[in-house]
Phi, psi and omega in degrees: 000132179282161179298327182296311182294324179298317178293320177299316177298323181288320179298314175306311185295319179294323178295313177297320181292321177296312178298321178295318179293316174302318179300316182295323179294308186297319179297317179295312180299320183293326182282328182277336185225100184294344178264005180298131179252116178274149176291345179261008172269090186274312177203191184298328181258357173231090187218113176292320183301319178303319177294307185302321184274351179288175178290345177272357183274349180218157178219124187055029176087001180251131180306135178303328183300324180299318176297330172297316177301313179300316182298312180293323177299319177298314176301319179297321179298314181300312181299313184289323184281340184307308183292344181270349183268190180286170183296325181292321178293317179301322179289331185275337188303313180301326179290324176297316180296322180293320177295318180293316181290335176292317174293320178296324180294317179297322180294310185287335171295317180293313182292326175294318173302314179299319180294311190279317188261334179268312183266338181068031189224140175255127177256113188298313179297326179293320179296323176299318177299314181301311180299319183294319180293320179298316179300312177303318180299311183291317186289312181296323178293324179286336184267339180292127187249008182238163177288129183292348174297334181275359187300318177304316182296320180295320180297315181298315180295314181295324179295315179299319180289325180295329179295340179268358183253116180298327181291315179298318179294325181291317181294320182289320176299314178298320180299314182296314180299314182298324180293317180294311181299317179299312178300318178295319181292314178295322179297322178292332185266002175287158179283128177297127185280085173073010183264347186259139174247019178291141178284119186301320186298341176294341181272356178265146176281166179299323178289325179292320179293315180299315179298318178296316179303314182298315179296321179297319182293334186273353183282143176289154181239143178250154174273135182243132179278046182231129181286135174280349179054052179066006174281150178280332181234120173252120179248120177251123182251121173271115200232152173226119189288354174258007184266114180304322176290336175293319178293320181299314181289325177303314183284316189281336177276342189304312182295323180293316181293323179294319177303319181288328179294325175291312187276329181224073185304126176081356181288328181240126182240127177254125179239127177262125176246147185268134174220066184298138175271056184227124185296344182298323185236347184244100181288353178278353184232065185296337178253015176302141185252002183271072192283012172232009187281330175292320178299317181295321181293322176295318179302312183293324174298316178296324183292340178297336183299321178250015174072023181255012185297319182294322179292316177292324178297316177301316180298320184296313179293322176300326184251025186307317185291340183248012182295137173218164178304325179290317183290324178294324179296314177299314181298319175310317178283314187280321184270320183250006178055042176268115187264342189242033184304312182294314187286334179262003186299307184300314180296318182288332180298331178292324176297317179296319181294330176293321172300317182296321176297318180295314177303316181296316182293339179266001179089014185289128176217002174225160172235145354280152167237132182250143173237110190248110183049039174097347180271117182277129182229102179285130177090333179098180179241156167299160182303316182299318183283328171299316177301317181295320178294320180291321179294319178297318178294323177296320177292327179296326186276351184270000000 
């Protein structure tokens, strides 16, 4: 391998490693803080957060971006170790990189397809990773000088030689340990999806809670034409069933709201209003890409008649990445036992449009947007701060 090709490979690897690291950080922050605004969330069709929070953003509870970090770090080790190894190892490195990048290419093609065609979203950091993998694939393929059929034998020989090198063993051991520890740490710091009933405000320090309350008291309040039904706290959520942050808040808020229902029955009421980012029913989003969200909103509205709305809502969020008008129609019948979906669609769509009109009058332009006793919060709050807001509102009413 020439020095020029080695440097080109290293540039591609470092670009991919940087983009993967940024992706992992942004994804983690987005999961821990539903109000987090990423620099790469440009508009509805170019949003890193939407991709990171989707079902394609993690694997076994670990962000997919972390696996990208591991993959590019392995490539970097091979590139940097090449000149220090035996002549046989130096000749083998391009082939190893080509084999790795072939697998990597298959993965990024799948993720790219999921992003563009299933989620309808472009992730800038992801595109950089895709280009880096393609670059490594092309350069390593052009640089490999041996038949790939001999690759298993070369791997076996280099592994045997590596086992005799204390430096190689130390590097390999350190790499494995770092990978396991990193995956475990990131897995532990993901938001538990609706399984926790821990009161979030207990996680705030006194100074954090006091600072939040000062901010909360300074927020303007709007009047809502929605009855609280004797509840002390009315939470209105403007929702889109194809919006990943809507799914995230749906899952992460569940435990907290359940805890309040147990400790203070009826004190906190959650009302979901529909705000699909779909031009079929929302004229405010002519470029919206959530082209099954109007259908989903109609299905949930119809499901309320027989008390199956909660069940259907859970199904929609569980299958968010693959929603289509056709799949929603099938689920409406199979999951919620709705037999008149088609005949009631046009009439129910007018109900959805009234929700959209209400949201527009309140300045809603992103989903989710929450209105908590008149305080509008775009994107939502983390669980600890939502708990603090509810506790404060309960105290105001007493």
